[in-house]
C-alpha positions as CSV (number, residue, x, y, z in Angstrom):
1,X,1.6,-129.8,200.4
2,X,1.6,-131.9,197.2
3,X,4.0,-134.8,196.8
4,X,7.4,-134.4,195.1
5,X,6.0,-136.3,192.1
6,X,3.1,-133.9,191.8
7,X,5.5,-130.9,192.1
8,X,7.6,-132.3,189.2
9,X,4.5,-132.7,187.0
10,X,3.6,-129.0,187.7
11,X,6.9,-127.8,186.2
12,X,9.1,-127.8,189.3
13,X,12.5,-129.4,189.5
14,X,12.7,-131.4,192.7
15,X,15.9,-132.8,194.2
16,X,16.1,-135.1,197.2
17,X,19.3,-136.1,199.0
18,X,20.6,-139.4,197.5
19,X,21.8,-140.7,200.9
20,X,19.1,-139.2,203.1
21,X,19.9,-136.9,205.9
22,X,22.3,-137.3,208.9
23,X,19.8,-136.1,211.5
24,X,16.6,-137.7,212.8
25,X,13.5,-135.6,212.3
26,X,15.0,-133.6,209.3
27,X,13.7,-133.9,205.7
28,X,15.0,-131.7,202.9
29,X,14.5,-131.1,199.3
30,X,15.6,-128.6,196.6
31,X,13.1,-126.9,194.4
32,X,13.4,-124.8,191.2
33,X,10.7,-123.3,189.2
34,X,11.9,-124.6,185.9
35,X,8.7,-123.8,183.9
36,X,8.2,-120.3,185.4
37,X,4.8,-121.3,186.8
38,X,5.3,-119.0,189.8
39,X,4.7,-119.8,193.5
40,X,1.4,-119.1,195.2
41,X,1.2,-121.1,198.4
42,X,-1.1,-121.0,201.4
43,X,0.8,-121.9,204.5
44,X,-1.1,-124.4,206.6
45,X,-0.3,-125.4,210.2
46,X,1.3,-128.8,210.4
47,X,3.3,-130.8,212.9
48,X,6.6,-129.7,211.5
49,X,8.6,-126.5,211.4
50,X,9.3,-125.4,207.8
51,X,12.5,-123.6,206.9
52,X,13.0,-122.2,203.4
53,X,16.5,-121.3,202.3
54,X,16.0,-118.9,199.4
55,X,18.5,-119.1,196.5
56,X,16.7,-117.1,193.8
57,X,17.5,-113.5,192.8
58,X,14.1,-112.2,194.1
59,X,12.8,-112.5,197.6
60,X,9.6,-114.3,198.4
61,X,6.6,-112.2,199.3
62,X,5.0,-113.2,202.6
63,X,1.5,-112.0,203.4
64,X,0.2,-112.7,207.0
65,X,-1.3,-110.9,209.9
66,X,1.6,-108.5,210.0
67,X,1.1,-107.4,206.4
68,X,3.3,-107.9,203.3
69,X,7.1,-108.6,203.8
70,X,9.8,-109.6,201.3
71,X,11.9,-112.5,202.8
72,X,14.7,-114.4,201.1
73,X,14.7,-117.2,203.7
74,X,12.0,-117.9,206.3
75,X,10.8,-120.1,209.1
76,X,7.1,-121.1,209.5
77,X,6.2,-122.1,213.0
78,X,4.1,-125.2,213.8
79,X,0.9,-123.1,213.8
80,X,1.8,-119.9,211.8
81,X,-1.8,-118.6,211.4
82,X,-3.2,-117.8,207.9
83,X,-0.3,-116.9,205.6
84,X,0.4,-116.8,201.9
85,X,3.7,-117.0,200.1
86,X,4.2,-115.8,196.5
87,X,7.3,-115.7,194.3
88,X,8.7,-115.7,190.8
89,X,11.8,-117.6,189.6
90,X,11.9,-119.4,192.9
91,X,14.9,-121.6,193.8
92,X,15.2,-122.9,197.3
93,X,16.0,-125.6,199.7
94,X,13.1,-126.6,202.0
95,X,13.6,-128.2,205.4
96,X,10.9,-129.9,207.4
97,X,11.9,-130.2,211.0
98,X,10.2,-132.3,213.7
99,X,9.6,-130.3,216.9
100,X,12.6,-132.1,218.4
101,X,14.9,-131.2,215.5
102,X,13.6,-127.6,215.4
103,X,14.3,-127.2,219.2
104,X,17.9,-128.3,218.5
105,X,18.6,-126.5,215.2
106,X,16.8,-123.1,215.3
107,X,18.8,-121.7,218.1
108,X,15.8,-120.2,220.0
109,X,12.9,-121.7,221.9
110,X,10.0,-122.5,219.5
111,X,7.9,-120.3,221.7
112,X,9.8,-117.3,220.4
113,X,8.6,-117.9,216.8
114,X,5.3,-116.6,218.2
115,X,3.1,-118.7,215.8
116,X,4.2,-116.8,212.7
117,X,6.4,-116.8,209.6
118,X,9.8,-115.4,210.6
119,X,12.8,-114.1,208.8
120,X,15.5,-116.9,209.1
121,X,18.2,-114.2,209.3
122,X,16.7,-113.2,212.7
123,X,17.6,-116.7,213.9
124,X,20.8,-117.8,212.0
125,X,22.2,-114.3,211.3
126,X,25.6,-114.4,209.5
127,X,25.8,-118.2,209.5
128,X,22.6,-118.4,207.6
129,X,23.6,-115.8,205.1
130,X,26.9,-117.6,204.5
131,X,25.1,-120.9,204.0
132,X,22.8,-119.4,201.4
133,X,25.7,-117.8,199.6
134,X,27.5,-121.2,199.4
135,X,24.4,-122.9,198.2
136,X,23.9,-120.3,195.4
137,X,27.5,-120.9,194.3
138,X,27.2,-124.7,194.4
139,X,26.9,-126.1,190.8
140,X,24.6,-129.1,191.6
141,X,21.7,-130.0,193.9
142,X,23.4,-132.9,195.6
143,X,26.3,-130.6,196.6
144,X,23.8,-128.1,197.9
145,X,22.0,-130.7,199.9
146,X,25.2,-132.1,201.3
147,X,26.2,-128.5,202.4
148,X,22.9,-128.1,204.2
149,X,23.2,-131.5,205.9
150,X,26.8,-130.7,207.1
151,X,25.6,-127.2,208.4
152,X,22.7,-128.8,210.4
153,X,25.0,-131.5,211.8
154,X,27.3,-128.9,213.0
155,X,24.5,-127.0,214.7
156,X,23.1,-130.1,216.2
157,X,26.5,-130.9,217.9
158,X,26.2,-127.7,219.9
159,X,22.5,-127.9,220.5
160,X,20.5,-128.4,223.7
161,X,18.7,-131.6,224.1
162,X,14.9,-131.7,224.5
163,X,13.7,-133.2,227.8
164,X,12.9,-136.9,227.3
165,X,9.5,-136.3,229.0
166,X,8.6,-133.6,226.5
167,X,9.8,-135.7,223.5
168,X,7.8,-138.7,224.8
169,X,4.7,-136.6,225.3
170,X,5.0,-135.3,221.7
171,X,5.5,-138.8,220.3
172,X,2.4,-140.0,222.2
173,X,0.3,-137.1,220.7
174,X,1.5,-138.0,217.2
175,X,1.0,-141.8,217.6
176,X,-2.5,-141.3,218.9
177,X,-3.3,-138.7,216.2
178,X,-4.1,-136.0,218.8
179,X,-6.6,-138.1,220.7
180,X,-5.0,-137.7,224.1
181,X,-5.8,-136.1,227.5
182,X,-3.2,-133.7,229.0
183,X,-3.7,-135.4,232.4
184,X,-2.8,-138.7,230.9
185,X,0.3,-137.3,229.3
186,X,1.4,-135.7,232.6
187,X,0.8,-139.0,234.5
188,X,2.8,-141.0,231.9
189,X,5.9,-138.9,232.4
190,X,5.5,-138.4,236.2
191,X,5.0,-134.6,236.0
192,X,2.2,-132.4,237.2
193,X,0.0,-130.9,234.5
194,X,1.5,-127.4,235.3
195,X,5.1,-128.6,234.8
196,X,4.2,-130.4,231.6
197,X,2.4,-127.4,230.3
198,X,5.4,-125.1,231.0
199,X,8.2,-127.4,229.7
200,X,6.2,-128.6,226.7
201,X,5.3,-125.0,225.7
202,X,8.9,-123.9,226.0
203,X,10.4,-126.7,224.0
204,X,7.6,-127.4,221.5
205,X,6.2,-123.9,221.1
206,X,2.6,-125.0,221.8
207,X,0.6,-126.2,224.8
208,X,0.0,-129.9,224.9
209,X,-3.7,-129.3,224.2
210,X,-2.9,-127.1,221.2
211,X,-0.4,-129.6,219.9
212,X,-3.0,-132.4,220.1
213,X,-5.5,-130.2,218.2
214,X,-2.8,-129.4,215.5
215,X,-2.0,-133.1,215.0
216,X,-5.7,-134.0,214.7
217,X,-6.2,-131.0,212.3
218,X,-3.3,-132.2,210.1
219,X,-4.9,-135.6,209.6
220,X,-8.2,-134.0,208.9
221,X,-6.7,-131.6,206.4
222,X,-4.9,-134.4,204.5
223,X,-8.1,-136.4,204.4
224,X,-10.1,-133.5,203.0
225,X,-7.5,-132.7,200.4
226,X,-7.6,-136.4,199.3
227,X,-11.4,-136.0,198.6
228,X,-13.0,-137.4,201.8
229,X,-16.4,-136.1,202.8
230,X,-16.3,-133.8,205.9
231,X,-18.8,-136.0,207.8
232,X,-16.5,-139.0,207.3
233,X,-13.4,-137.0,208.2
234,X,-15.0,-135.8,211.4
235,X,-15.8,-139.3,212.4
236,X,-12.4,-140.8,211.4
237,X,-10.4,-138.0,213.1
238,X,-12.2,-138.1,216.4
239,X,-14.3,-134.9,216.2
240,X,-17.5,-134.9,218.2
241,X,-19.4,-133.9,215.0
242,X,-19.0,-132.0,211.7
243,X,-19.5,-128.6,213.3
244,X,-16.5,-129.2,215.6
245,X,-14.4,-130.1,212.5
246,X,-15.6,-127.0,210.8
247,X,-14.6,-124.9,213.9
248,X,-11.1,-126.4,214.0
249,X,-10.5,-126.0,210.3
250,X,-11.6,-122.4,210.5
251,X,-9.4,-121.7,213.5
252,X,-6.2,-123.3,212.0
253,X,-6.6,-122.6,208.3
254,X,-8.9,-119.6,208.2
255,X,-11.4,-121.2,205.8
256,X,-14.1,-123.8,205.7
257,X,-13.5,-127.6,205.2
258,X,-14.8,-127.3,201.6
259,X,-12.5,-124.4,200.8
260,X,-9.6,-126.3,202.3
261,X,-10.3,-129.3,200.2
262,X,-10.0,-127.3,197.0
263,X,-7.2,-125.0,198.0
264,X,-3.9,-125.3,196.2
265,X,-1.1,-125.4,198.8
266,X,1.8,-125.3,196.5
267,X,2.8,-123.6,193.3
268,X,0.4,-123.3,190.4
């Protein structure tokens, strides 16, 4: 995704909460297509769950392995598979949830997202609809973002806690940019590989190995988008060689490293 500053230059109104958010692992921003440039976004896997609360009159069009679907609000899993989102007159609040925050706030095991883009109404039902109605009626972005923050805080108070061992394993994967061995993760938390595999998958939504691959892919994708050469990216991100980088980019993004570097991942 482009930075908020880049979004603004492209004709998007971007609003950030003035006082930050109340919950760790939650980032939010409001977006409005003020220049009618339209949204055409490739959804890339990343180490965060993305929630979009749609406020516009028209639903977003989601194209993925299941076909075309109109969705007003959606959730993109950590590794959603190749997907594309289009829309006109888009106005929304976007949430980026760490796996720990997603486990607490979504109301289901991340495993149930099934690596896809999901209708948020399937998860939050009437509570989600009421929230979107209140957001649409709110006159200003800061009021909207405050409403979302309060809604999430309320859900967090009733949420299950992620196992400390799972959270520690995820933090280690992120800190080491995906360069970890599952056996070492299991040993560090005193669990067997089998137990770590099961608990991690239930609470993160991916196996530890897949999570490490995702984090490494994310660093590679960012470097490629910044203009780095694939050979340098492969070396910097810990791939055995460039063909291994090519294979992972193709598996996660459905395109080559060169295509990924030139792909627009946001509106415009």
